[in-house]
C-alpha angles and dihedrals in degrees: 000000000000089000090050092050092051089050092050092050093050090048091050091050094052092045100046108025117098128205116226119199117202127192110198141170111266093238088070095060100111102042095041092050089053093048091048093050091053092047094050091053088062104040142046090231119107122220124204121185136195117200122199142118112314090237092056093048094045091053091049091051090048089054092052107273106161099237114156095196131024125198115189130194091221141022095244096073093042090053089047088064099040089069090065104022119063092186091060092043092055098041106037116123135173107247111169148008133210144183135226126246137172114235136188131193108283113283092002101096139049125226110266116224098184121027111215137132093275095051091046093052090049089049095049096044091206094319133109131268111242115228138154113266102276092208093073115342112101092222090052093047091053091045093052090049091052095047091046091050089053092047091245102111099084096047091044105038094094093048098059133112102214108205133191100246145347095275090052091055091049092049091046089060095039090056092049093243086136137017093232146011139178112243140155117280089242091058091061096039111109089355110137094189097065139039129212110241100171137016113214114225110260086223091063094074142023114285110276109236132170120212131199130196143166104248106194142019097237114103086011097162095048092042092050090049094054092040090056090048090060088066101044125106095259092055091046088055091052092049092048090048088057094051102263123137110238120212 
């Protein structure tokens, strides 16, 4: 009898459990992993997640990648998909906000009171400033806007390390590959490997907003269930704990 019961349970799991595939901006790695871990303790459904730059993920979805949910670090790449995907167009919702900061490896940089070319050169000590690639990575796009607004883009554009996503910039600074990098406030929050040395004015760039959407009809019930969980109070608490601004 015990053997039979185990068999029945495994059969039920294979028959009823759904697999949900999420594509999400790399800056969401820590809070989404925590939310997924909590969810999977209370359901038979399995969640897989792919983290990368929003631009990379959006292009993959447009080419047929079977993501059930997409979470983008800006509206641009969500809008890119709404033109061709009615499911995304109908379900997309703003979920989070963020700010930009400049960080350095812990105990390697002093707080900057006035950001100008002199203070940046002193900060970098001949190195490069780590940023997301401004040609397509949301973090890089916001960073370029901020530097342009502060009249620093032209003098700095040849002294930049253009990286593939937000987590790459953070890692670049954590490993001491550069003396400074521009990251999201949430990347530095609770991070004991880096310190914030300057907070970029929120008026220097477009408002940083994250958007979430269901991206296909397959597994709709399971996808809708998890999608709704992303907006509940418990998930909001997790996002706040990791330094995000919750709408």
